[in-house]
N, C-alpha and C positions, 0 to 999 in steps of 0.2 A: 443428652449428648454433650460430651465435654467440649470445652472451647478448643478451637483449632490452634495449631502452632503455625508459625510463620517461617518461611525459608528465605535465607539471604542468598545472594548471587553465588557466593563461593560454594554452597552446597550443590547448586545446579551445575556449576563448572566441574567440580570433582566427580559428579555422576557420569560425566562423559570424558574425563581425563584419565587415561590408563597409566599415567606415570607413577601413581601411588595406589597400588591395588587395595590396600586397607581402607584408605579414604574413599576410594571409588565404591567399595562395597557398602560402607556406611551411608554415603550420599545416595546411592541407588536405592537403598532401603527407604530413606526419607522421601525420595521422589516418588517411589511406589505408593507410599502412604498418602502423599499429596494428591496423586492421581486418583486415589480411592476416596478423596474428600476429607481426609483427616487434617490436612494442612492447606495453607494458601501461600501465595506470594503476591507480588504487585507487578504492574506493567513495567515499572522502573527496573525490577530485578530481571525480567525477561530481556529488556533492552540492554542491560549491563552484561547479561549472559551472552547475547548475540555479539555484542561488541568485543567481549573477551575472546570468543572463539574466532571471530573474524580478524582481530587486530593484535591480540596480546599473547597468543600462544604460538609456538612454532612446532610444526608447520601450521600456518593458519588454516582454518576450516574453509571449505568452499561454500559460497553463499547457498547453493542448493542443499547442501548438507545441513546448514544452520536452519534453513526453512523447514526441512523435514523434521529436525529436532523440535522446532517450535510447534509444529503440527502435533507431534507426540505429546507435548506438554499442554496443548490447548484445553484438555479437560480440567486442568487445575483451576481452582477458585482464585480469582484475581481481584485485588483492590486497585481501583483506578484513581490516581491522584487528582485533586482539584485544589482550588485556592485555599480552602480551609486546612487541607493537609499540609500545604506549604507553610502556612502560618504556624501550624503545630510543630512542623519540623524546625522552624526558626526558634520556637519556644524550647524545643528539645536541646538545640544548640546553646541557648542561653542558660538553661537549667543544668545541663550535663557536660557542656563543652565539646559536643560532638559536631562534626562537619555537617553541613546542610544535607548531604546525601545520606549520611547515617541517620540524621534526624528524620528523613523521609521514610526510612525503614521502620523506625519507631512509630511514626505517625500512621503508616500503613497497617502495621500490626495492631495498633490501637483501634483504628477504624474497622479492622476485620474482627474485632472482639477476641484477639489472641491473648493468651497468657504467657506464651513463651516464643522467643525468637531463637532459631537455630542459626548460629553464625560463628565463623572463625575469626571475624574481624572486630566485632563489638566486644566489650569487656565481659567475659564469662563470669557469671555470678552476680553481676550488677542488675538492678532493676531500673528500667526507664518508664516513668509514669505507671509503675506497678507491673510492668511486663518484664519477666525474667529472661536473661540471655544465657544460653548454654552452648558450649562448643561441642559439637557432635564428634569431633576428632580428638578430643583430649583423652 
């Protein structure tokens, strides 16, 4: 079985954001693959997803709608951060100049055995600790 891919928060948000139908279609396909076990994410990404829907989009999502979406996403494989991952995120920051939260994405993908991160925010084409980043919307 090939190594899983890792989904960044922006993929999850676009899957439920109808403002850009092309990005929504791409993101929904990736989320379907994640629900089928081909990809994973982390608890940090789910928390950022919920925070974005509740506080950063207009109109804000209702809490009960966010809880329902989180229930739909529950079958996804999750990486749960711990102290070692935080240290690795700091190392990613020192090695690549990324913010601690982006370092957590890299550390979670590494912990999950992923070889690719799907992200609009990280540098597409760059490798972090051998993990390639691709922008699914490019």
